[in-house]
C-alpha positions in Angstrom: 91.0 120.4 110.6 94.5 120.3 109.1 96.3 117.2 110.2 99.9 116.1 110.2 101.1 113.0 108.4 103.6 111.3 110.7 106.2 109.4 108.7 106.7 106.1 110.6 108.3 102.8 109.8 110.4 101.6 106.9 111.5 104.2 104.3 113.0 103.6 100.9 115.7 105.8 99.4 114.5 107.8 96.4 116.9 106.1 94.0 116.0 102.6 95.1 113.0 100.2 94.8 112.4 98.3 98.1 109.5 96.0 97.4 106.0 95.6 95.8 104.9 98.9 94.3 108.2 100.4 95.6 107.4 101.1 99.3 105.0 100.6 102.1 102.5 103.2 100.8 101.9 101.0 97.7 101.6 104.0 95.4 103.9 102.5 92.7 105.5 105.9 92.0 109.2 106.4 91.3 110.7 109.1 93.5 113.7 109.8 91.2 114.0 111.4 87.8 115.2 109.2 85.0 116.7 110.7 81.8 115.6 108.6 78.8 114.7 110.0 75.4 112.9 107.5 73.1 113.4 103.8 72.6 116.8 104.4 71.0 118.1 105.7 74.4 117.6 102.3 76.1 121.1 100.8 76.3 121.2 97.2 77.5 123.6 96.9 80.4 123.0 93.2 81.0 120.3 90.5 81.1 119.9 87.0 82.3 117.2 84.3 81.9 114.9 83.9 84.8 112.2 81.2 85.3 108.7 82.5 85.5 105.4 80.6 85.5 102.6 81.9 83.3 101.1 85.1 84.9 102.9 84.8 88.2 106.4 85.9 89.1 108.5 87.9 91.6 109.2 91.5 90.9 112.7 93.0 91.5 113.9 95.0 94.5 116.9 97.3 93.8 119.1 98.5 96.7 122.5 97.7 98.2 122.1 94.7 100.5 125.6 93.2 100.4 127.1 96.3 102.0 129.7 96.9 99.3 128.3 100.4 98.4 126.9 99.2 95.1 123.2 98.5 94.4 122.0 95.0 94.1 118.9 93.4 92.4 117.0 90.8 94.4 114.3 88.7 92.7 112.7 85.3 93.0 111.7 82.8 90.3 109.3 79.9 89.6 111.9 77.3 90.5 112.0 78.5 94.1 115.3 80.5 93.8 115.8 83.9 95.4 118.8 85.5 93.6 120.9 88.5 94.5 122.6 90.1 91.4 125.3 92.7 91.5 123.7 95.8 89.9 126.4 96.9 87.5 127.2 93.6 85.8 124.6 90.9 86.9 127.1 88.7 88.8 125.2 86.5 91.2 126.2 87.2 94.8 124.1 84.5 96.3 121.2 82.2 95.7 118.6 81.0 98.3 116.5 77.9 97.4 113.0 77.5 98.7 110.8 74.4 98.5 108.3 75.9 96.1 107.9 78.8 93.6 108.6 82.3 94.8 105.8 84.5 93.6 106.3 87.4 96.0 108.3 90.5 95.4 110.9 90.6 98.1 111.0 93.4 100.7 114.3 94.9 101.8 114.9 96.7 105.1 116.6 96.6 108.4 115.6 93.8 110.8 118.5 93.9 113.2 118.5 97.6 114.0 121.8 98.2 112.3 121.4 100.7 109.4 124.7 99.5 107.9 123.1 96.1 107.0 120.0 95.1 105.0 117.8 92.1 105.3 115.4 90.6 102.8 112.0 89.0 103.5 110.1 86.9 101.0 107.3 84.3 101.0 106.5 81.0 99.2 103.2 79.3 99.9 102.4 80.2 103.5 106.0 80.4 104.5 107.8 83.6 105.4 111.6 83.7 105.4 114.1 86.4 106.4 117.7 86.2 105.1 120.8 88.4 105.4 121.6 90.6 102.5 125.3 90.0 102.9 125.3 86.3 102.0 121.6 85.1 101.9 121.9 83.1 105.1 118.7 82.4 107.0 117.8 84.6 109.9 114.4 83.1 110.6 111.5 81.2 109.0 107.9 81.5 110.1 104.4 80.4 108.8 101.2 82.4 108.3 99.0 79.6 107.2 97.0 79.3 104.0 98.5 80.1 100.6 99.3 83.1 98.5 99.7 84.1 94.9 101.6 87.3 95.8 102.4 87.4 99.5 104.8 90.3 99.2 105.8 91.4 102.7 106.0 94.8 104.3 108.8 95.8 106.7 107.8 98.4 109.3 108.2 99.1 113.0 104.7 98.4 114.2 105.0 98.9 117.9 107.6 101.7 118.3 110.3 99.5 119.9 112.9 100.7 117.4 113.0 97.4 115.6 111.3 96.8 112.3 108.7 94.1 112.0 107.2 92.1 109.1 103.6 92.1 107.8 102.4 89.4 105.4 98.9 88.5 104.1 97.8 85.0 103.0 94.4 83.4 102.3 94.1 82.6 106.0 95.5 85.5 107.9 97.4 88.7 108.1 100.4 88.0 110.2 102.8 90.4 112.0 106.2 89.0 113.0 109.0 90.4 115.1 111.7 91.3 112.6 114.6 90.2 114.6 113.6 86.6 115.4 110.3 85.9 113.5 108.2 85.4 116.6 104.5 86.2 116.1 103.3 89.6 117.3 99.7 89.1 116.2 97.5 87.3 113.7 94.2 88.6 112.2 91.8 86.9 109.9 90.3 90.3 109.0 91.6 91.7 105.7 93.3 88.5 104.7 94.1 88.0 101.0 96.1 85.5 98.9 96.5 87.9 96.0 96.6 91.3 97.7 99.4 93.1 99.5 98.6 95.5 102.5 99.8 99.1 102.7 101.0 100.9 105.7 100.1 104.3 107.2 99.4 105.8 110.6 95.7 106.4 109.9 94.6 107.2 113.5 97.6 109.4 114.3 98.6 107.6 117.4 102.3 107.5 116.4 102.2 103.9 115.3 101.8 102.7 111.7 98.6 100.8 110.9 98.0 98.0 108.3 95.4 98.6 105.6 94.3 95.6 103.6 91.7 94.6 101.0 90.6 91.1 101.5 89.9 88.9 98.4 88.3 86.4 100.7 85.6 88.7 102.3 85.7 91.8 100.1 86.4 94.0 103.0 88.8 96.9 103.2 90.2 96.7 106.7 92.3 98.9 108.9 94.3 97.0 111.6 96.1 98.6 114.5 99.8 98.2 114.0 100.7 97.4 117.6 97.9 95.0 118.3 96.3 93.9 115.1 92.8 94.9 116.3 90.3 96.1 113.8 90.1 99.9 113.6 87.4 100.0 110.9 86.0 97.9 108.1 84.5 99.0 104.8 82.7 96.4 102.6 83.6 96.8 98.9 81.8 94.1 96.9 83.1 93.1 93.5 85.4 90.5 92.0 89.2 90.4 92.4 90.1 93.0 95.0 93.5 94.7 94.5 96.3 95.8 96.7 95.4 99.2 98.2 97.3 102.5 98.3 97.6 104.6 101.5 98.7 108.2 100.8 97.7 111.8 101.5 96.6 112.6 97.9 95.1 116.1 98.6 97.8 117.5 100.9 95.4 118.1 103.9 97.6 116.2 106.3 95.3 113.1 106.4 95.8 109.8 104.7 93.5 108.6 101.9 93.0 105.0 101.0 92.5 103.9 97.4 91.1 100.4 96.8 89.7 98.8 93.7 88.2 95.7 92.2 87.2 95.1 88.6 83.8 96.8 89.1 84.7 99.9 91.0 87.3 102.0 92.8 86.8 103.9 96.1 88.6 106.7 97.9 88.2 106.3 101.6 89.1 108.8 104.4 91.5 107.6 107.0 88.5 106.9 109.3 87.0 104.5 106.7 84.3 106.8 105.4 83.6 107.0 101.7 84.8 110.0 99.7 83.8 108.8 96.3 83.1 105.7 94.1 84.3 105.4 90.6 82.7 102.7 88.4 85.5 101.1 86.4 84.0 98.2 84.5 87.4 96.6 83.9 88.5 92.9 84.0 91.2 91.9 86.4 93.3 88.6 86.3 92.1 85.9 88.6 95.4 85.1 90.3 97.2 88.3 91.1 94.8 91.2 90.7 95.7 94.5 88.9 96.5 97.2 91.4 96.0 101.0 91.3 99.0 103.4 91.5 99.0 107.1 92.4 100.8 109.6 90.3 100.9 113.4 90.5 98.2 115.8 89.5 97.3 115.7 85.8 94.1 117.7 85.6 95.2 120.9 87.4 93.2 120.7 90.6 96.2 120.2 92.9 95.2 116.6 93.9 97.2 113.5 92.9 95.4 111.3 90.4 95.2 107.6 90.1 95.8 105.0 87.3 94.3 101.5 87.0 95.3 98.8 84.5 93.3 95.8 83.4 93.5 92.3 82.1 92.0 90.7 78.9 88.4 91.2 78.1 88.3 94.8 79.1 87.5 97.3 76.4 89.8 99.8 78.2 93.1 98.5 79.5 94.2 101.6 81.3 92.3 104.5 82.9 93.2 107.7 84.7 90.9 108.6 87.6 90.6 112.0 89.2 91.8 111.9 92.8 89.4 114.7 93.7 86.1 113.3 92.3 86.7 109.7 91.0 85.7 110.8 87.5 87.4 109.2 84.5 90.0 111.6 83.1 90.9 109.4 80.1 90.7 105.9 79.0 93.0 103.9 76.6 91.4 101.0 74.8 94.2 100.4 72.3 96.6 98.7 74.6 97.2 94.9 75.1 96.4 93.7 78.6 98.9 93.7 81.4 98.9 91.4 84.4 98.3 91.8 88.1 101.7 90.4 89.2 103.2 93.3 87.3 101.7 96.6 88.5 102.3 99.6 86.3 104.8 102.2 87.4 104.6 106.0 87.2 107.5 108.4 87.2 109.7 110.9 85.4 111.1 108.8 82.6 111.0 110.4 79.1 113.0 113.7 79.3 111.4 115.2 76.1 107.8 114.9 77.5 106.6 117.9 79.5 104.8 115.7 82.0 105.5 112.4 83.7 104.9 108.9 82.3 103.4 105.5 82.9 105.5 102.4 82.3 103.1 99.7 81.1 104.3 96.2 80.2 101.8 94.2 78.2 101.3 90.5 77.4 102.8 90.9 73.9 106.2 91.5 75.5 106.2 95.3 75.0 107.0 98.1 77.3 104.7 101.1 76.5 105.8 104.5 77.7 102.6 106.5 78.1 102.0 110.2 78.7 100.3 110.4 82.0 98.3 113.5 81.2 96.7 112.3 78.0 97.1 108.5 78.0 98.9 108.6 74.6 101.6 106.0 73.9 104.8 108.1 73.4 106.9 105.1 72.3 107.4 101.4 73.0 110.2 98.9 73.3 109.7 95.2 72.5 111.6 93.0 74.9 109.8 89.6 74.4 106.8 88.0 72.9 103.3 86.8 73.8 100.8 85.6 74.7 102.1 85.9 78.3 104.9 88.4 77.9 104.0 90.9 80.6 106.6 92.3 82.9 107.3 94.5 85.9 109.3 97.7 85.2 111.0 99.7 88.0 113.2 102.8 88.1 116.3 102.8 90.3 120.0 103.3 90.3 121.8 100.0 89.6 125.4 101.0 89.8 125.6 103.9 92.3 126.4 106.7 89.8 123.1 108.6 90.7 121.8 108.0 87.2 118.4 106.3 87.3 118.2 103.0 85.3 115.4 100.9 84.0 115.0 97.4 85.3 112.6 94.9 83.7 111.4 91.5 84.9 109.6 89.5 82.2 107.2 86.6 82.7 106.4 83.3 81.0 107.0 84.2 77.3 109.6 86.8 78.1 111.4 85.1 81.1 114.3 87.5 81.8 115.8 90.1 84.1 117.1 93.0 82.0 118.8 96.2 83.0 119.0 99.2 80.7 121.0 102.4 81.1 120.3 105.6 79.1 122.4 107.0 76.3 120.9 110.4 77.2 122.3 110.7 80.7 124.8 113.5 80.3 125.1 114.8 83.9 122.7 112.8 86.1 120.8 114.3 88.9 118.1 112.6 91.0 115.0 114.1 92.5 114.2 113.7 96.1 110.5 113.0 96.7 107.9 114.7 94.5 109.5 116.3 91.4 107.3 119.4 92.0 108.8 119.9 95.4 111.5 122.1 94.1 108.8 124.7 93.4 108.3 125.6 97.1 110.3 126.1 100.2 108.9 125.0 103.6 107.5 128.5 104.1 105.8 128.3 100.7 108.1 130.9 99.1 108.1 130.3 95.4 111.7 129.6 94.2 111.2 129.6 90.5 108.8 130.8 87.9 108.7 130.8 84.1 107.7 133.9 82.1 107.8 133.2 78.4 111.3 132.0 77.7 112.8 133.5 80.9 113.3 131.3 83.9 113.4 133.3 87.1 115.2 131.7 90.1 115.1 132.9 93.7 117.3 131.7 96.5 119.9 132.5 99.2 123.3 131.1 98.2 121.5 128.3 96.4 123.3 126.3 93.8 121.5 125.6 90.5 122.1 123.7 87.3 119.9 123.6 84.1 120.3 120.6 81.9 119.0 120.0 78.4 116.9 117.0 77.7 119.9 115.1 76.5 121.9 115.9 79.6 124.0 118.8 78.5 124.7 121.6 81.0 122.9 124.8 79.8 123.6 127.0 82.8 124.8 126.7 86.4 125.9 128.8 89.3 124.6 130.3 92.6 121.3 132.1 93.1 121.6 134.8 95.8 118.4 136.8 95.6 117.0 136.6 92.1 118.5 135.4 88.8 117.0 135.3 85.3 118.0 132.7 82.7 116.8 132.9 79.1 116.0 129.6 77.5 115.1 128.4 74.0 111.9 126.4 73.5 112.4 122.8 74.8 112.4 120.6 77.8 114.9 121.0 80.6 115.8 119.6 84.0 116.3 122.2 86.7 118.3 121.3 89.7 117.9 123.9 92.5 119.4 123.1 95.9 118.8 119.5 96.6 115.8 118.9 94.2 115.3 118.3 90.5 112.2 119.1 88.4 111.3 119.1 84.7 110.4 122.4 83.1 109.1 123.0 79.5 109.6 126.2 77.6 107.1 126.6 74.7 
């Protein structure tokens, strides 16, 4: 049966980064096209020192929270400070002090029902705090019990009342709080985890989002009803160091899939909790904040999104690509230095001269590796710090509101900084909404472009188009009304057609 994925709860704009692994699905995939071209294109906009304990730190969220129309960067540190930086220049808007280190990546959303304002939720220990984006003032504080190494929250309307709620996992409980006042909606000991972050999806298609968690206390993957917190199903996945799961329809059948992993194996589960496949990884994860899978686009040509898993020290392979269809290993890279679980890898369109998309992999030597997703080959690297604990969390978002996608890096112990890079290859920036391949089809499945040799054939009805070279120069632009052919030299181009952007390669 063909199902329908109902989009519910908190959404994140394509040019923003709203929390741990970007959004509530936990897929770790950028939804906007960046235009970088080699390490020389990284242009430092600004950077600032930022305290970070060895192996544990807060990742950045990037979105306008102050309401001035300019993106901000919100991040915590080991000294218990949650800071809000002005995206374009790094000026500090406000600083909130907590009583202990902030290890969680903050979540940004609307808690008061007003889309014109944004609020931030973060954790420290077993404490959950919500603050106003405008000035950092406290809205409410709550407790979930136990402790957490990550504790990154999720913001979502669990019960359909039109007000977003907050979900947090600790070593004792998974807690759901009313977003407006912090009162407890429900508490469940099933699925609890101090180092794992739940994902959100309406897996039973009742119109309400559900909470999917992988417990590092019981080794159970658990689906909890969003409105009540009751257990929908449980799947026991034994193994050390469970990771933060992904909830996404990876094969396009209208039903969610759940991807969960530990250092021994990865599983793909159906939305009813039944096993689709098991992939034996044989990788080492870090003991405090476990390495998490991310989901990219299809790399092996079967039409199903594929998965990437990073590893910690002691693993012969530090990064693997896993087939979303079968669980088989597509490729494995054993030449990389280990990364860290607090800094999940990111996938997205980053390197404009590469035909496919890329993986941003920060390692413990203080190096960003830009890796071709299809082959696992390192395309280039950028050294931003040193080791032995120099890993970092890299995200892609617009920091200054110019629609150009920038590169934001948060380094840990031996590279304790927050750094923002723009690209010298921007030219004319365009962002991609949702999957970069979405430009290839209209809702009625009518193909809107095709490539025959060096000729790009466009189809549309009064549809504006623009073709950019890899360095951002405009090659052709105009209106497609019916069919139009454009001859191109060999190279990589960005095609903007209507409201979407995709990368095309002419060979």
